[in-house]
C-alpha positions, 0 to 999 in steps of 0.5 A: 641765841634764838633760831627758827627751823622750817621743816617739811611738814605743813608749811606755816603762813607768811604771817606766822613766820614773820611774827617770829622771824623778828625774834631770831638770829638765824634761820635753818631750812630742813629739806623741803622746808626751803620751799615755803621760804622761797615762796615768801622770798625769805633767805635762810642762813642754812639748808640741811637735809637729804633733799629726797622730798625737795623741789630740785628746781627751787633748791638749785635757785636757792643755792645761788643765795644761801650761804651754806647748804649741807647735804646728807645721805638718805640712809642716816641716823637722824631725821632732817629736822633733828639734823637741823636742830643739831646744826642749830645747837652747834651754832649756839641755839638755846631757843628754837622755834620749829615750823613745819613740824606738824602735818599728815605724817604722824610718825614725823610729828610724834618724833618732832614732839619727842625732840622737845623733851630730848633737847630740854635735857640738853638745855635747849628750849623748843616750841613747835608752831603752826597756824593753829597750835603752839606746843611746848613744855611747861615749867612746874609753876606757870601763868598762861595767857590767852584770849577768851574761848581759846583752847588749851590742853595738857598732856603728861609727857613722862610716865606721870605728872604728879599733883597737877593743878589747874585754876582760872580755866573753864575746867579746873583741877584744884585738889591735884591729880597724878596724870599719867602718860598721854592721859586725856583728862586735861585736854580741851580746856579753855581760857576765860577772862583770867589767866590760867594758873598751873602747877605740878610737883614732878614729871614733864607736862606738854602744853598745846595751845590751840586756836581754831 
């Protein structure tokens, strides 16, 4: 099952949400993520969180239409976003589109990116999305598509990504490169007129497809 989670970072536009909501079977709001859904007149299946950052008036209004709300104490072992993921997995999620996972709180954003790797190990695929970025883990051999001039960057998300190659991009790596954790060599690449081909032998590679 594919699900969407809307967390409390930078809210997605209605246009971005609607593009993906047709793909999902279930919608979860994490804490203040319910506010943009209320604004867009979208009713989630579930709201979770400690609600320390939620608009209380909006939350009370949503209680009248949302079938399930789960409240947790502020002192807890998981962030509201991970609680939403846990609840989504309980309900059968295999692919999760995470909105509101980026924003001004860098600690939360890094934690949310870490969840991509944590839950891959559990067989769950997570994409972090906002109106400027799509962030996800790469397969060891991939063909990537984008519009001419769009930005795409690659980060090693383990100690090393071995024998990383890129072709078809503005900047290519033909000979293979052992890229270490958060090494900036492969950021700020661009699409040209052809798809980009990437490959690597070992490790985990984070792809950041940015549209300015």
